[in-house]
C-alpha positions in Angstrom: -1.0 -25.7 -37.3 -1.1 -21.9 -38.5 -4.3 -21.7 -36.7 -2.5 -22.4 -33.2 0.3 -20.1 -34.2 -2.0 -17.3 -34.9 -3.7 -17.9 -31.6 -0.8 -17.8 -29.8 0.0 -14.3 -31.4 -3.4 -13.1 -30.3 -3.0 -14.1 -26.7 0.7 -12.3 -26.5 -1.2 -9.1 -27.9 -3.7 -9.5 -25.1 -1.2 -10.0 -22.4 1.0 -6.9 -23.9 -1.8 -4.6 -24.2 -3.8 -5.2 -21.1 -0.6 -6.3 -18.8 -0.2 -9.6 -17.0 -1.3 -9.7 -13.5 1.8 -9.7 -11.3 2.8 -8.8 -7.9 4.5 -5.2 -7.2 6.6 -4.9 -4.1 8.1 -1.4 -4.6 7.2 0.7 -1.6 6.3 4.2 -2.6 6.9 5.7 0.7 10.2 7.3 1.8 11.4 5.8 5.0 8.2 3.7 5.8 10.1 1.5 8.3 11.9 4.4 10.0 15.4 2.9 9.3 16.8 6.3 9.0 16.3 6.4 12.7 14.0 9.6 12.6 11.1 10.7 11.0 12.7 11.7 7.6 10.2 11.7 4.8 7.4 12.1 7.2 5.3 15.5 7.9 4.7 15.7 11.8 2.0 17.6 13.3 -0.4 18.3 16.2 0.9 17.2 19.5 4.2 15.4 18.8 5.5 15.2 22.4 6.8 11.8 23.6 6.9 10.4 20.1 10.2 9.1 18.6 12.1 6.5 16.8 13.8 4.0 18.5 15.7 0.8 18.4 16.0 -2.3 20.4 13.7 -2.7 23.5 11.6 0.1 24.5 8.5 0.1 27.3 6.9 -3.4 26.8 8.2 -3.8 23.2 11.0 -6.1 22.5 12.0 -4.3 19.2 11.2 -3.8 15.8 9.0 -5.8 13.6 11.7 -6.1 11.1 14.9 -4.2 10.7 16.2 -2.1 13.7 13.9 1.0 13.8 10.4 1.6 14.8 8.3 4.4 16.0 6.8 4.7 19.5 3.8 7.0 19.8 2.8 8.6 23.3 1.5 12.3 23.1 -0.7 12.9 26.2 -4.1 15.0 26.0 -4.5 15.3 22.2 -3.4 13.5 18.8 -0.4 13.7 17.1 0.1 12.9 13.5 2.5 11.7 11.0 1.8 11.8 7.1 3.3 11.2 3.8 2.1 12.5 0.3 3.5 10.1 -2.6 2.8 10.0 -6.4 1.2 7.1 -7.9 -0.7 5.9 -11.0 -4.3 6.9 -11.4 -6.6 3.8 -11.6 -3.9 1.4 -10.3 -4.7 -0.7 -6.8 -2.3 -0.4 -3.8 -1.8 -2.3 -0.6 -1.6 0.1 2.1 -0.1 -1.9 5.1 1.4 -1.4 8.4 2.7 -3.2 11.5 1.1 -1.8 15.1 1.6 -2.8 18.6 -0.2 -1.6 22.0 -1.4 -2.8 25.3 -4.6 -1.3 26.1 -3.2 1.8 27.7 -6.3 3.8 28.8 -7.1 6.5 27.4 -5.4 5.9 23.9 -6.3 6.1 20.2 -4.9 5.3 17.1 -6.2 6.1 13.3 -5.2 5.5 9.9 -6.3 7.5 6.8 -6.0 7.6 3.2 -6.6 11.0 1.4 -8.5 12.1 4.7 -10.7 9.0 4.9 -10.6 7.2 8.0 -9.6 3.4 7.2 -9.0 2.4 11.0 -10.0 3.7 14.1 -9.0 2.1 17.5 -9.8 3.2 21.1 -7.5 1.8 23.8 -6.2 -0.8 21.2 -4.6 -4.1 22.9 -2.3 -6.3 20.7 -0.7 -7.7 23.8 2.4 -5.8 22.8 2.8 -8.2 19.8 3.1 -6.8 16.1 -0.2 -7.0 14.3 -0.6 -6.3 10.5 -3.3 -3.8 9.0 -3.9 -3.9 5.4 -6.3 -2.2 3.0 -6.5 -1.9 -0.7 -6.7 1.3 -2.2 -7.0 3.2 -5.8 -4.5 5.4 -6.9 -5.5 9.0 -7.8 -2.2 10.3 -9.0 -1.1 11.8 -5.8 -2.4 10.5 -2.5 -1.7 11.0 1.3 -1.6 8.6 4.2 -1.8 9.8 7.7 -1.6 8.5 11.3 -3.1 10.0 14.3 -2.5 8.9 17.8 -2.5 9.6 21.5 -1.3 7.5 24.6 -1.7 9.2 27.9 -0.1 6.5 30.0 2.8 5.4 27.8 3.3 4.4 24.3 2.1 2.4 21.1 4.5 1.2 18.4 4.2 1.5 14.5 6.6 0.0 12.0 7.0 -1.0 8.4 4.5 1.3 6.5 4.1 0.5 3.0 2.0 1.3 0.0 2.8 -0.8 -3.0 0.9 -1.8 -6.3 -1.1 -4.8 -5.8 -2.4 -5.4 -9.4 -2.0 -4.1 -12.9 -3.2 -0.8 -13.8 -6.6 -0.4 -15.1 -6.3 -0.2 -19.0 -7.2 3.0 -20.8 -10.1 3.1 -23.1 -7.7 3.6 -26.2 -5.8 0.5 -24.9 -9.0 -1.6 -24.9 -9.8 -0.4 -28.4 -6.6 -1.2 -29.7 -6.8 -4.7 -28.2 -10.1 -5.2 -29.6 -9.1 -4.2 -33.1 -6.1 -6.4 -33.0 -8.2 -9.3 -31.8 -10.6 -8.7 -34.5 -7.9 -8.5 -37.3 -6.4 -11.7 -36.0 -9.8 -13.5 -35.7 -10.3 -12.7 -39.2 -7.0 -13.9 -40.7 -7.9 -17.4 -38.6 -11.0 -17.7 -40.3 -9.9 -17.0 -43.8 -6.9 -19.3 -43.4 -9.4 -22.0 -42.2 -11.7 -21.5 -44.9 -8.8 -21.5 -47.3 -7.6 -25.1 -46.0 -11.1 -26.7 -46.3 
């Protein structure tokens, strides 16, 4: 019976030190769903003409993917951009996701970046005006930046519900792993001694 109790303590110690795998849903972005009705929290750049936050039906889109507002993107001739820098935890895995809609306007383009690395590049994209989700797993560096670049000469593309949320436990620091190993060895030694004493 004591062996089971000690084994339970060792298991609890391991979970506390390393961290139990859980889902984390907090969005690290400010105004990722554009629910302020504008681009508050975002840095805008490039050719930002014909780009705005709207609600309800607009062009071929029936409304937001979720909530009330969404961004419509329509610069002509060159790309506009929106970006946001946020604090996160070094070594932690994050899910970067967003919803996008388009109808094969020619010429048009849409790209998504994480810290300057292009994750998605679409030319004349076509989702038949339906919302489509894109998702990427990234690793935090302490401070990261997402960016979208876009152009739609004839009309508009749409963007909604941009999020960066933790997708897994933080990578344990080496000192935590050392402490875990020491604790498990100590508990193992106690179990072994108790087992020998009970023979």
